[in-house]
C-alpha positions as CSV (number, residue, x, y, z in Angstrom):
1,P,55.4,148.2,62.1
2,E,57.9,146.3,60.1
3,P,61.0,145.8,60.4
4,D,61.4,146.7,64.3
5,S,57.9,146.0,65.4
6,L,57.4,149.5,66.5
7,R,54.4,151.2,65.4
8,N,54.5,154.2,63.4
9,Y,53.3,156.5,66.1
10,V,55.8,155.1,68.6
11,E,58.5,156.0,65.8
12,E,56.9,159.4,65.6
13,R,57.3,159.8,69.4
14,Y,60.9,158.9,69.4
15,D,61.7,160.8,66.3
16,T,62.9,157.6,64.5
17,N,62.6,156.1,61.0
18,P,59.7,153.8,60.8
19,L,61.4,152.2,57.7
20,E,64.7,151.2,59.6
21,E,65.1,148.7,62.5
22,D,68.2,150.9,63.7
23,S,67.3,154.5,62.7
24,D,70.6,156.0,64.0
25,G,72.8,153.2,62.7
26,D,74.4,152.9,66.2
27,L,74.2,148.9,66.2
28,I,71.3,149.0,68.7
29,A,67.8,148.4,67.1
30,D,65.3,151.2,68.0
31,R,63.1,148.8,70.0
32,Y,65.9,148.0,72.5
33,E,67.0,151.7,72.8
34,I,63.6,152.6,74.2
35,A,63.0,149.4,76.1
36,F,62.9,149.0,80.0
37,G,64.3,146.3,82.1
38,Q,65.6,143.0,80.7
39,I,65.5,142.3,76.8
40,Q,66.2,139.2,74.7
41,L,68.8,139.9,72.0
42,G,69.4,137.7,68.8
43,V,72.4,140.1,67.6
44,H,75.0,141.8,69.9
45,C,77.9,143.9,68.8
46,G,76.8,143.4,65.4
47,V,77.4,139.5,65.6
48,P,74.5,136.9,65.9
49,V,74.5,134.9,69.2
50,F,73.6,131.4,69.6
51,G,70.1,131.3,71.0
52,T,69.2,134.6,72.7
53,L,71.0,136.8,75.1
54,T,69.3,138.3,78.1
55,L,70.6,141.9,79.2
56,Q,69.6,145.2,80.7
57,A,68.2,147.5,78.3
58,P,70.8,150.3,77.5
59,Y,68.9,153.1,79.0
60,S,66.8,151.7,81.8
61,E,68.8,153.6,84.3
62,H,67.4,156.8,82.8
63,M,63.7,155.5,82.8
64,S,61.1,155.2,85.6
65,G,59.3,152.6,83.8
66,H,58.1,151.2,80.3
67,G,57.2,154.1,77.9
68,D,58.8,156.9,80.1
69,R,60.2,159.2,77.5
70,T,61.5,162.0,79.7
71,W,65.1,161.1,79.2
72,F,64.5,160.6,75.5
73,E,63.1,163.9,74.9
74,E,66.4,165.5,76.1
75,D,69.7,166.2,73.9
76,M,72.5,165.7,76.3
77,D,75.4,166.3,73.8
78,S,73.5,169.3,72.2
79,D,73.9,168.1,68.7
80,G,70.3,168.7,67.6
81,R,69.2,165.1,68.1
82,L,67.4,163.6,70.8
83,N,68.8,161.1,73.1
84,G,68.5,157.4,72.4
85,P,67.4,155.8,69.1
86,G,67.6,159.1,67.3
87,D,71.0,159.9,68.1
88,W,74.2,157.7,66.9
89,D,76.4,158.8,69.7
90,T,74.0,160.0,72.4
91,D,76.6,161.3,74.8
92,G,78.9,162.8,71.9
93,D,82.0,160.9,73.1
94,G,82.8,159.5,69.6
95,M,81.5,156.0,70.3
96,P,78.1,154.9,68.7
97,D,75.8,153.9,71.4
98,G,75.7,150.3,70.2
99,F,79.4,150.1,70.6
100,E,79.1,151.2,74.2
101,Y,76.3,148.9,75.0
102,C,78.3,146.1,73.5
103,Y,81.0,146.7,76.1
104,A,78.8,148.0,78.8
105,L,80.3,145.4,81.3
106,D,83.7,144.3,81.9
107,S,84.9,140.8,82.6
108,A,84.0,141.1,86.3
109,G,80.5,142.3,85.4
110,D,81.2,145.8,86.6
111,R,80.0,148.8,84.4
112,F,82.6,149.7,81.8
113,L,81.1,151.7,79.0
114,N,77.9,153.6,79.1
115,P,76.3,155.3,75.9
116,A,75.1,158.0,78.3
117,N,78.4,158.7,79.8
118,A,80.7,161.1,77.7
119,T,83.6,160.6,80.1
120,D,84.5,156.9,79.2
121,A,86.1,157.5,75.8
122,Y,89.8,157.8,76.5
123,G,90.9,154.9,78.6
124,D,92.9,152.1,77.5
125,T,91.8,149.3,79.9
126,D,93.4,146.4,77.6
127,E,96.6,148.3,77.2
128,D,96.7,147.5,73.4
129,G,97.8,150.9,72.5
130,L,94.2,152.0,71.6
131,N,91.9,154.1,73.8
132,N,88.3,153.1,74.0
133,V,87.1,155.6,71.1
134,E,90.0,154.5,69.0
135,E,89.1,150.8,69.3
136,Y,85.6,151.7,67.5
137,E,87.3,154.1,65.0
138,V,89.2,151.0,63.7
139,A,86.0,150.3,62.0
140,Y,86.3,153.5,60.0
141,T,89.4,151.7,58.0
142,W,88.2,147.9,58.2
143,G,84.2,148.2,57.9
144,P,81.4,148.9,60.3
145,N,81.4,145.8,62.4
146,N,85.2,145.4,62.4
147,F,85.9,147.5,65.5
148,T,88.1,145.9,68.2
149,S,87.2,145.2,71.9
150,P,88.5,147.8,74.3
151,L,88.6,144.9,76.8
152,D,90.6,142.5,74.9
153,A,94.2,143.5,73.8
154,D,94.1,141.0,70.8
155,T,90.6,141.0,69.7
156,D,91.3,138.5,66.9
157,N,93.8,136.1,69.0
158,D,96.6,136.2,66.4
159,D,99.3,137.2,69.1
160,M,99.4,140.7,67.9
161,P,97.8,143.7,69.8
162,D,95.0,145.5,68.1
163,G,96.9,148.9,68.5
164,W,99.9,147.6,66.9
165,E,97.9,145.9,64.0
166,H,96.0,149.0,63.2
167,M,98.6,151.5,63.5
168,S,100.7,149.3,61.1
169,G,98.1,149.1,58.7
170,I,97.0,145.4,59.2
171,H,93.6,144.2,60.0
172,P,93.3,144.0,63.7
173,N,90.1,141.8,63.6
174,D,91.5,139.2,61.2
175,G,93.0,136.3,63.0
176,S,94.2,134.8,59.7
177,N,96.9,137.4,58.9
178,A,99.6,136.5,61.5
179,D,101.2,134.3,59.1
180,E,101.3,136.7,56.1
181,D,104.1,138.7,54.7
182,P,102.6,141.4,52.8
183,D,105.9,143.4,52.4
184,F,108.1,140.3,51.3
185,D,110.8,141.1,53.7
186,G,111.5,137.4,54.4
187,Y,114.7,136.1,52.6
188,D,116.4,132.9,51.5
189,A,118.6,132.3,54.7
190,D,119.8,128.9,53.7
191,G,120.5,129.9,50.0
192,D,118.6,127.0,48.5
193,G,115.6,129.0,47.2
194,G,117.3,130.2,44.0
195,V,115.8,129.1,40.9
196,R,118.4,128.7,38.2
197,Y,119.0,126.9,34.7
198,S,121.8,124.8,35.7
199,D,122.3,123.0,32.4
200,L,122.9,126.4,30.6
201,I,125.3,125.9,27.5
202,G,124.5,128.2,24.7
203,V,122.4,131.5,24.2
204,T,119.4,131.1,26.2
205,T,116.5,133.8,26.7
206,V,113.4,133.6,28.9
207,H,110.4,132.6,27.0
208,A,107.5,132.7,29.6
209,I,107.0,133.3,33.3
210,S,104.4,131.1,34.9
211,V,104.1,132.5,38.5
212,E,103.8,136.0,40.1
213,V,105.6,137.3,43.1
214,G,103.5,136.1,46.2
215,D,102.3,132.8,44.7
216,Y,103.0,129.6,46.6
217,V,104.8,126.9,44.7
218,Q,105.4,123.1,45.4
219,V,108.7,121.3,44.9
220,N,109.3,120.6,41.3
221,S,106.9,123.4,40.1
222,T,107.7,125.2,36.9
223,V,108.4,128.8,37.6
224,L,109.5,129.9,34.1
225,W,110.2,128.6,30.5
226,V,113.5,129.3,28.8
227,R,114.1,129.0,25.0
228,T,117.6,127.7,23.8
229,V,119.3,125.6,20.9
230,Q,119.4,121.9,21.1
231,S,120.4,119.7,18.2
232,S,120.2,122.8,15.9
233,Q,116.4,123.1,17.0
234,Y,114.8,125.9,19.1
235,V,113.2,124.1,22.4
236,N,111.5,125.5,25.2
237,I,112.7,124.2,28.7
238,P,110.7,124.5,31.9
239,I,112.7,125.8,35.0
240,K,111.6,124.3,38.2
241,T,112.0,125.2,41.8
242,L,113.9,122.6,44.1
243,T,112.1,123.9,47.3
244,A,108.5,124.7,48.3
245,G,107.5,128.1,49.4
246,W,106.4,131.4,48.2
247,V,107.9,133.2,45.3
248,Y,109.3,136.4,46.8
249,S,111.1,137.9,43.6
250,I,111.3,137.4,39.8
251,N,114.8,138.6,38.8
252,I,114.4,138.6,35.0
253,D,112.1,139.6,32.3
254,I,110.6,137.8,29.2
255,G,113.1,138.2,26.4
256,Q,116.0,138.6,28.7
257,E,119.0,136.5,28.2
258,V,120.3,133.9,30.8
259,T,123.9,134.5,31.5
260,S,125.1,132.3,34.0
261,R,124.2,128.8,35.4
262,I,124.2,130.2,39.0
263,Q,122.1,133.2,38.0
264,D,119.1,133.3,40.4
265,L,116.2,133.8,38.0
266,A,113.6,133.7,40.8
267,I,113.9,133.5,44.5
268,V,111.7,131.0,46.5
269,V,111.4,131.5,50.1
270,E,110.5,128.6,52.5
271,E,107.9,128.6,55.3
272,N,110.5,129.3,58.0
273,E,112.1,132.0,56.1
274,R,109.3,134.2,55.5
275,F,109.3,137.3,58.0
276,T,105.5,137.3,59.0
277,N,103.2,139.9,60.4
278,L,103.6,138.2,63.8
279,D,107.6,138.1,63.2
280,E,107.6,141.9,62.5
281,Y,105.7,142.4,65.8
282,N,108.0,140.1,67.8
283,A,110.9,141.8,66.4
284,R,110.7,144.0,69.4
285,D,112.2,141.0,71.5
286,R,115.5,140.8,69.6
287,D,116.9,137.9,71.8
288,N,113.6,135.9,72.3
289,D,114.0,136.0,76.0
290,G,110.4,137.3,76.6
291,F,111.5,140.8,77.4
292,V,111.2,143.9,75.1
293,D,114.8,145.2,74.2
294,G,114.0,146.5,70.7
295,R,111.1,147.6,68.5
296,S,108.7,146.0,66.2
297,T,109.1,146.4,62.6
298,D,106.5,147.7,60.0
299,P,104.8,144.9,58.3
300,L,104.0,146.8,55.3
301,V,107.6,148.3,54.7
302,A,110.3,145.8,53.9
303,D,113.1,148.0,55.3
304,T,111.6,149.8,58.3
305,D,114.7,151.6,59.3
306,G,115.7,152.5,55.7
307,D,119.2,151.3,56.0
308,G,119.1,149.1,52.7
309,L,118.9,145.7,54.6
310,I,115.4,144.2,54.5
311,D,113.8,143.6,58.0
312,G,113.9,139.8,57.6
313,I,117.6,139.7,57.2
314,E,118.2,141.9,60.2
315,V,115.8,139.8,62.5
316,I,116.5,136.3,61.0
317,G,120.0,137.1,61.0
318,W,122.9,136.1,58.9
319,T,126.2,134.1,59.4
320,I,129.6,135.7,59.0
321,R,133.2,134.1,59.4
322,I,135.6,136.0,61.5
323,V,139.3,135.4,61.9
324,D,140.0,136.2,65.4
325,Q,142.7,134.1,67.2
326,G,141.2,131.3,65.1
327,V,138.3,131.0,62.7
328,K,134.9,131.2,63.9
329,D,131.4,131.5,62.6
330,V,129.1,134.1,64.1
331,H,125.4,134.6,63.7
332,V,124.4,138.2,63.3
333,R,120.9,139.8,64.2
334,S,120.9,143.7,63.7
335,D,118.3,146.0,65.0
336,P,115.6,146.4,62.4
337,G,114.7,149.7,63.6
338,A,118.1,151.2,63.6
339,F,120.1,152.5,60.7
340,D,123.6,151.6,62.3
341,T,122.9,149.1,64.9
342,D,126.2,149.3,66.6
343,R,126.8,152.9,65.9
344,D,130.3,152.4,64.3
345,G,129.3,154.4,61.3
346,L,128.7,151.7,59.0
347,S,125.3,151.2,58.1
348,D,123.8,147.7,58.7
349,A,123.3,147.2,55.0
350,A,127.2,148.1,54.4
351,E,128.3,145.6,57.3
352,Y,126.1,143.0,55.4
353,Y,126.6,143.5,51.9
354,D,130.1,145.2,51.5
355,F,132.2,144.6,54.5
356,F,131.0,141.2,55.8
357,T,131.2,142.6,59.2
358,N,129.1,142.1,62.6
359,A,126.5,144.9,62.4
360,T,126.2,144.6,66.4
361,D,130.0,144.9,67.1
362,R,132.0,148.1,66.8
363,D,135.1,145.8,66.4
364,T,134.1,142.7,64.7
365,D,137.6,141.0,64.7
366,S,138.5,142.4,68.3
367,D,141.9,144.0,66.9
368,G,141.2,146.9,68.8
369,L,140.3,149.1,65.6
370,E,136.7,149.8,65.0
371,D,135.1,148.7,61.7
372,F,134.7,151.9,60.3
373,T,138.3,152.8,60.9
374,E,139.4,149.7,59.1
375,A,136.9,149.8,56.2
376,I,136.5,153.5,55.5
377,D,139.0,155.7,57.2
378,G,142.0,153.5,56.4
379,F,145.7,154.2,57.2
380,I,148.5,156.1,55.6
381,W,151.7,154.5,54.6
382,N,154.3,156.4,52.6
383,G,151.6,158.9,51.6
384,S,149.1,156.4,50.4
385,V,146.0,155.2,51.9
386,Y,145.3,151.6,52.7
387,F,142.7,149.4,54.3
388,T,142.2,146.5,56.3
389,N,139.9,143.7,56.7
390,A,137.6,144.4,59.7
391,S,136.6,140.7,59.9
392,S,140.2,139.6,60.1
393,H,142.1,140.0,63.5
394,D,145.3,139.9,61.3
395,T,144.6,141.1,57.8
396,D,148.1,140.4,56.2
397,L,148.7,137.1,58.3
398,D,152.0,138.4,59.6
399,G,151.4,137.4,63.1
400,L,150.3,140.9,64.3
401,S,147.0,142.1,65.0
402,D,145.9,145.0,62.8
403,G,145.6,147.0,66.1
404,E,149.2,146.3,67.0
405,E,150.5,147.1,63.6
406,V,149.0,150.8,63.3
407,V,150.5,151.8,66.5
408,D,153.9,151.3,68.2
409,G,152.5,148.9,70.7
410,L,154.3,145.8,72.2
411,D,156.9,145.5,69.4
412,Q,157.4,149.4,69.5
413,Y,157.2,149.8,65.7
414,I,154.4,151.0,63.3
415,T,153.9,148.7,60.4
416,H,151.9,148.1,57.6
417,A,148.8,146.2,58.6
418,N,148.2,145.0,55.0
419,N,151.6,144.1,54.1
420,P,153.0,141.1,56.0
421,D,156.4,142.2,55.2
422,S,156.7,146.0,55.8
423,D,160.5,146.2,54.8
424,D,160.4,143.6,52.2
425,D,163.1,141.5,53.9
426,G,161.5,138.2,53.6
427,L,160.7,138.3,57.2
428,F,157.1,138.6,58.5
429,D,156.7,141.8,60.7
430,G,155.5,139.7,63.4
431,S,158.3,137.4,63.3
432,E,160.8,140.1,63.5
433,V,160.2,141.1,67.2
434,L,157.3,139.2,69.0
435,N,157.2,136.0,67.2
436,I,160.7,135.4,66.3
437,P,160.9,131.7,64.4
438,R,163.9,130.4,66.1
439,P,165.4,130.3,69.5
440,W,168.3,132.1,70.7
441,Q,167.8,134.8,68.3
442,G,167.6,138.4,69.0
443,A,164.9,140.8,67.4
444,T,165.3,142.6,64.2
445,N,163.7,145.8,62.8
446,P,160.7,145.5,60.8
447,L,161.3,148.8,59.0
448,N,165.0,147.9,57.9
449,N,165.4,145.0,55.6
450,D,169.1,144.6,56.8
451,T,169.2,145.3,60.5
452,D,172.8,144.2,60.9
453,G,173.8,146.0,57.8
454,D,175.9,143.2,56.2
455,G,174.1,143.2,52.9
456,Q,172.0,140.2,53.7
457,P,168.3,140.4,54.3
458,D,166.9,139.8,57.7
459,G,164.4,137.3,56.5
460,W,167.0,135.6,54.3
461,E,169.6,135.1,57.1
462,M,166.8,133.9,59.5
463,Q,164.7,131.8,56.8
464,I,163.2,128.5,58.2
465,F,161.5,125.8,56.5
466,S,157.9,126.3,55.5
467,V,155.6,124.2,53.2
468,Q,153.1,127.2,53.1
469,H,155.8,129.6,51.9
470,N,157.8,127.0,49.9
471,T,161.0,127.8,51.8
472,K,164.1,125.8,52.9
473,S,165.8,126.5,56.2
474,H,168.7,128.8,56.2
475,S,169.0,128.5,60.0
476,L,172.0,126.5,60.8
477,W,173.0,126.3,64.5
478,I,176.7,125.6,64.9
479,T,178.3,124.3,68.1
480,V,181.6,122.6,68.9
481,T,180.2,120.8,72.1
482,N,177.3,118.5,73.2
483,W,174.4,120.7,73.8
484,L,170.5,120.7,74.8
485,P,168.0,121.7,72.1
486,P,164.8,123.7,73.2
487,G,162.6,121.6,75.3
488,C,165.3,119.2,76.3
489,Q,166.5,118.7,79.9
490,S,168.7,115.6,79.8
491,M,171.7,115.3,77.7
492,F,171.4,111.6,77.9
493,E,167.9,111.4,76.8
494,C,167.8,114.0,74.0
495,G,171.2,116.1,73.9
496,L,172.9,116.5,70.5
497,G,176.4,116.6,69.6
498,P,178.7,119.1,67.9
499,G,178.3,120.1,64.2
500,G,175.9,122.2,62.2
501,W,172.3,121.4,62.8
502,V,169.5,122.7,60.7
503,W,166.4,124.1,62.5
504,S,163.2,123.5,60.6
505,S,160.7,125.4,62.8
506,Y,159.1,125.2,66.0
507,L,156.8,122.7,64.9
508,G,159.7,120.4,63.4
509,G,162.8,121.4,65.7
510,F,166.1,120.6,64.5
511,S,166.4,118.1,61.6
512,T,169.1,115.3,61.5
513,S,170.8,113.6,58.5
514,G,170.5,110.2,60.0
515,D,173.4,108.2,61.4
516,R,176.0,108.6,58.7
517,D,178.9,107.5,60.9
518,G,177.3,104.4,62.2
519,D,177.8,105.3,65.7
520,G,174.2,104.8,66.7
521,Q,173.5,108.4,67.1
522,M,171.7,110.9,64.9
523,D,174.1,113.1,62.9
524,P,173.8,116.8,62.2
525,K,173.8,118.0,58.6
526,Y,177.3,118.8,58.8
527,F,180.2,117.6,60.9
528,L,182.4,120.2,62.0
529,H,185.1,118.9,59.4
530,E,182.5,119.4,56.7
531,M,182.0,123.0,57.0
532,N,184.3,125.8,56.1
533,L,184.8,127.4,59.6
534,S,188.0,129.3,58.9
535,G,187.9,132.4,60.8
536,F,184.5,131.7,61.9
537,T,184.1,132.6,65.7
538,I,182.1,130.1,67.6
539,P,181.1,130.9,71.2
540,A,181.3,128.2,73.8
541,N,177.2,127.9,73.7
542,G,177.3,128.0,69.7
543,R,175.7,130.6,67.3
544,W,173.7,130.8,64.2
545,A,175.5,130.6,61.0
546,L,173.8,133.7,59.9
547,N,172.3,136.1,62.4
548,P,170.4,139.2,61.3
549,A,170.2,140.9,64.7
550,W,171.9,144.4,65.4
551,G,175.4,143.6,67.0
552,S,175.5,140.2,66.1
553,L,178.9,138.4,65.3
554,P,179.9,138.9,61.4
555,D,178.8,136.4,59.2
556,S,178.7,137.5,55.7
557,A,182.3,137.0,54.4
558,F,182.2,133.1,55.3
559,D,181.3,129.9,53.4
560,I,180.0,127.9,56.0
561,D,178.5,125.3,53.6
562,N,181.8,124.8,51.8
563,D,180.5,125.3,48.4
564,T,183.1,128.0,47.4
565,L,180.5,130.9,47.5
566,M,180.6,133.4,50.2
567,N,177.4,134.0,52.1
568,T,177.2,137.5,50.3
569,L,177.3,135.7,47.0
570,E,174.5,133.4,47.8
571,A,172.3,136.3,49.0
572,P,169.1,137.2,47.1
573,N,170.6,140.0,45.2
574,R,173.4,137.7,43.8
575,W,172.7,133.9,43.2
576,D,169.9,133.6,45.9
577,T,171.2,130.3,46.9
578,N,170.9,128.4,50.2
579,P,173.9,129.5,52.3
580,V,173.8,126.4,54.3
581,D,173.3,123.8,51.8
582,D,176.0,123.3,49.3
583,D,173.6,122.0,46.7
584,T,170.7,124.4,46.8
585,D,168.8,122.8,43.8
586,G,169.6,119.2,44.6
587,D,171.2,118.3,41.1
588,R,174.5,116.8,42.9
589,L,176.4,119.8,41.8
590,P,177.6,122.3,44.5
591,D,176.4,125.8,44.1
592,G,179.9,127.3,43.6
593,W,180.8,124.9,41.0
594,E,177.8,125.6,39.1
595,V,178.4,129.3,39.3
596,H,181.9,129.2,38.5
597,Y,181.2,127.2,35.2
598,S,178.0,128.8,34.4
599,E,179.8,132.2,34.2
600,L,182.6,130.7,32.5
601,S,180.5,129.5,29.7
602,L,178.7,132.8,29.4
603,S,182.0,134.8,29.3
604,L,183.2,132.4,26.4
605,G,180.0,133.0,24.5
606,L,179.1,129.2,24.9
607,V,175.4,129.7,25.6
608,D,172.6,132.0,24.5
609,N,171.9,134.2,27.6
610,N,168.7,135.3,26.1
611,T,167.3,131.8,25.5
612,L,168.2,130.7,29.1
613,S,166.9,133.8,30.6
614,A,163.4,133.2,28.8
615,V,163.1,130.0,31.2
616,G,164.5,131.9,34.2
617,A,168.0,130.5,34.1
618,R,171.1,132.3,34.7
619,G,173.6,130.2,33.0
620,P,173.5,126.7,31.8
621,M,174.0,125.2,35.4
622,D,171.9,127.6,37.5
623,P,172.5,126.5,41.2
624,K,168.8,127.2,41.9
625,M,167.5,125.2,39.2
626,D,167.8,121.6,38.9
627,D,167.1,121.7,35.3
628,S,168.4,124.9,34.1
629,D,167.3,124.5,30.1
630,V,164.0,123.0,31.3
631,D,164.7,119.7,29.0
632,G,163.7,117.2,31.6
633,I,167.1,116.2,32.6
634,D,168.9,117.3,35.8
635,D,171.9,119.7,35.3
636,G,173.8,116.8,37.1
637,Q,172.9,114.5,34.3
638,E,173.7,116.7,31.5
639,D,176.7,116.5,29.2
640,F,176.9,120.2,28.3
641,D,180.0,119.8,26.3
642,G,179.5,116.7,24.6
643,D,182.8,114.9,25.7
644,G,181.4,111.5,26.3
645,L,182.5,108.4,24.5
646,N,181.4,108.2,20.8
647,R,178.5,105.7,20.7
648,T,179.0,104.2,17.3
649,H,182.4,103.4,18.1
650,L,181.3,101.9,21.3
651,L,178.8,99.7,19.5
652,Y,181.3,98.3,17.1
653,R,183.6,97.6,20.0
654,Y,181.2,95.8,22.2
655,C,178.7,94.6,19.7
656,P,180.5,94.1,16.3
657,G,177.3,92.7,14.5
658,W,175.0,95.6,15.8
659,D,174.4,96.7,12.2
660,D,175.0,93.6,10.2
661,P,172.3,90.9,10.3
662,Q,175.0,88.4,8.9
663,N,177.1,88.7,12.1
664,S,175.7,87.6,15.4
665,E,178.5,88.7,17.5
666,C,177.5,91.1,20.5
667,H,178.7,91.2,23.9
668,I,176.8,94.0,25.2
669,D,173.3,94.0,23.4
670,P,172.3,97.6,22.7
671,T,168.5,96.5,22.5
672,S,168.5,95.3,26.0
673,E,167.7,97.6,28.9
674,A,171.0,96.9,30.5
675,G,172.8,97.4,27.2
676,N,171.1,100.3,26.4
677,D,171.9,101.9,29.8
678,F,175.6,100.9,29.2
679,Y,175.8,103.0,26.0
680,D,173.8,105.9,27.2
681,D,176.1,106.2,30.4
682,L,179.4,106.2,28.3
683,E,178.0,108.5,25.5
684,N,177.4,111.2,28.0
685,F,180.3,112.3,30.4
686,T,177.8,114.1,32.8
687,N,178.3,117.3,34.5
688,F,178.2,115.2,37.9
689,E,180.9,112.9,36.5
690,E,182.9,115.9,35.5
691,Y,182.7,117.3,39.0
692,Q,183.7,113.9,40.5
693,N,186.7,113.8,38.2
694,G,187.8,117.3,38.4
695,T,187.4,118.2,34.7
696,N,185.7,121.1,33.1
697,P,182.2,120.7,32.1
698,V,182.1,123.4,29.4
699,N,185.3,122.4,27.9
700,P,185.4,118.8,26.3
701,D,189.1,118.6,26.6
702,T,190.2,120.1,29.9
703,D,194.0,119.5,29.6
704,G,194.1,120.4,25.9
705,D,195.8,116.9,25.0
706,Q,193.3,116.4,21.9
707,W,191.6,113.5,23.9
708,F,188.0,114.1,25.2
709,D,187.5,113.9,29.0
710,G,185.0,111.2,28.8
711,S,187.0,109.0,26.8
712,E,190.3,110.0,28.8
713,V,188.6,109.1,32.3
714,Y,187.1,105.8,30.9
715,H,190.4,104.6,29.6
716,Q,192.4,105.5,32.8
717,D,193.9,102.5,34.6
718,Q,194.7,103.8,38.1
719,D,195.5,100.4,39.6
720,G,197.7,99.0,36.6
721,D,195.7,96.0,36.2
722,G,195.2,96.4,32.6
723,M,191.4,97.1,32.8
724,W,190.0,100.4,32.0
725,A,188.8,102.4,35.1
726,G,185.5,103.2,33.3
727,W,185.0,99.7,32.3
728,E,185.7,98.5,35.8
729,Y,183.4,100.9,37.4
730,Y,180.6,100.1,35.2
731,F,180.8,96.3,35.9
732,G,181.3,96.8,39.6
733,F,185.0,96.2,39.9
734,D,187.3,98.3,41.8
735,P,189.4,100.5,39.6
736,F,191.9,100.9,42.6
737,D,192.3,97.3,43.2
738,P,194.4,95.3,40.7
739,A,193.4,91.8,42.1
740,D,190.2,91.9,40.4
741,A,192.0,91.5,37.1
742,N,192.7,87.9,37.5
743,I,189.4,86.9,38.5
744,D,186.9,84.9,36.3
745,S,183.8,86.7,37.4
746,D,181.3,84.8,35.0
747,G,183.2,81.5,35.1
748,D,183.4,81.3,31.3
749,G,187.3,80.3,31.5
750,H,188.4,84.0,30.7
751,L,189.9,86.3,33.2
752,N,188.2,89.6,33.6
753,K,191.3,91.5,32.1
754,C,191.0,89.1,29.0
755,E,187.5,90.1,28.7
756,N,188.5,93.6,28.9
757,K,191.2,93.3,26.4
758,W,188.7,91.6,23.9
759,N,185.8,93.8,24.7
760,T,183.5,91.2,25.9
761,N,181.2,91.0,28.8
762,P,182.9,89.9,32.4
763,K,179.6,89.3,33.9
764,S,178.1,86.9,31.2
765,A,179.2,83.1,30.7
766,I,178.1,83.3,27.1
767,S,180.4,86.4,26.3
768,F,183.8,85.4,25.9
769,P,187.0,86.2,23.6
770,G,186.5,84.2,20.3
771,Q,189.0,82.2,18.2
772,G,192.4,83.9,18.1
773,E,191.5,86.4,20.6
774,L,194.1,85.0,23.2
775,C,195.6,86.5,26.5
776,S,197.9,85.3,29.1
777,E,197.4,85.7,32.8
778,F,201.0,87.0,32.8
779,D,200.1,89.8,30.1
């Protein structure tokens, strides 16, 4: 009778196997299949129960009482096997009798599956995507007892429906697999999972790898070993992870060289960065609002849609930076089931890896151009194709959106969207029409570098101050009356007076030169009398010194800044100096003066032009370079023609014992700071001093009288007081006032003119004429 307690003759009657408890393997023991009425079960649905379970025998409804074999002697599905314990699937519906008996009743206690009813195979009561027979057929893949419940959409309670799990290739009756990531499609979203050899110095190779893909590692775990040389010895160094997580990729092989400190030798993905089976299922709710708006991803395929971007990146998302009327960071989550989420012609992978655009927005930067157009199609300019940045509203930063530039839109011109200055006139395309950088200025043509045709580029004429672009303002507003600057409504509160006022920018407004005339009011850069306005027409409401607009008043043949260079000579194709600043380079020498004497020295062959050209200078006094020979001394402080006083003669004159240890006489000590400055100053008759005195800086003897200019100027006596003008100037006397000659400035009993005569120091009481060095106050 073992093992099912049915005697052999009973087994014979029912055509069952006397050696098997469940002859047909349908998950119901033979004794229960032939029973009538209530039975006590210790195992149900293939799972042991706690205690016993009392149920109606599976075929009681087909029996009149105990031992009734009538129905059991029939073959209802005509498969050659008698009903009941000898037929695995009595009704022939594809579900074993035990499976149907397992789910004979639904949760309300109503009849659900019947092993003697072939019509119950194809319903899907639990709406999990598997009909009743498929719920059993799951066991063909996962094992005899691993069928799923046709009454429970999620048999293993892992929040993933049975049908999706089975169809996706993951076990629908294993509740522990929700947090697994078998296709490794999570990613290091925060960028801290890279395992690197940050101390790399010399040649280093990978010696050993201690982990495999899929391993879990704690913080500071050794992932691999590298071999390098330290102190002339080979050493093996452990490379450890800075984060805990799972090893998702190993990017290097044993023996391979480590080439960079920022090389990711392996990638560790943290818990929150994994893209688990449950995440793959929930990917169908793209915005996490509880409503399905997408599709689940394949938990066994890292890139479900085959677009080159793994599912984890698409669903977890990534951040891009967009320049769109300001800079903003946008988090992007694309559709892992769509090759091109926004259908702009760029695959999601291309938008992520190549163009850094929004894979869910056809026009990432909102410039009116689709991403594909900007990145792939491009635009034609002068027969060549160029492209724009699909993540930047204004690729060339010229103040016009890319979409505005490629059509004749608001500015009515088609300009180059990847060149801020289409006509190369120094003025950005956006500043020519729509964003003019100064007030009261007409528009210019962004495709014509000289709109008014006066030989001066538009941008040069309209140039403003900019730290970013390293430009000084050429915008000088000239008016002969009091006037109101932009934003000013009251002449009393903010009105300005006549003159030439420099416009800095809309941020800085008009600048001032301070209160130069001491009247308590801020003054312009130039008063009217300081400018050369001969023939220059000034309307009653004022005008710009330079105006590039078509039809503007002429301005090219004037020298407004009074530096002796006409505007056309100051233009970029000539000397490229500031037409509204008489000293462009700030070396205290007027631009025209520098140009004149630079050209003179070149014509006379006094300088080597090649040497100067090597440092970018166009003469010994380039008006745009404060130090033309790059020797650390400003042009204004140079003595190009060497016409200063002879230092040795000066030393013998003012410090006779300077080179004689036995002679202590010295009135101006060359070893003191003040004394050294005295000799340095007189030894160099600088270009600035030549400019002040009207002498020639490239000719040591301007008037040809065989007396060098420096000495001649020093020894002038304009006020006839018997003291040299240069000497008076140095010691702070007035070379045009004879009264200071008869003053004893240092109280040593000797008048200033006497000290000048005998070369002593009039500002030092211990320096005075010696014995026999006499002078009369009447001399």
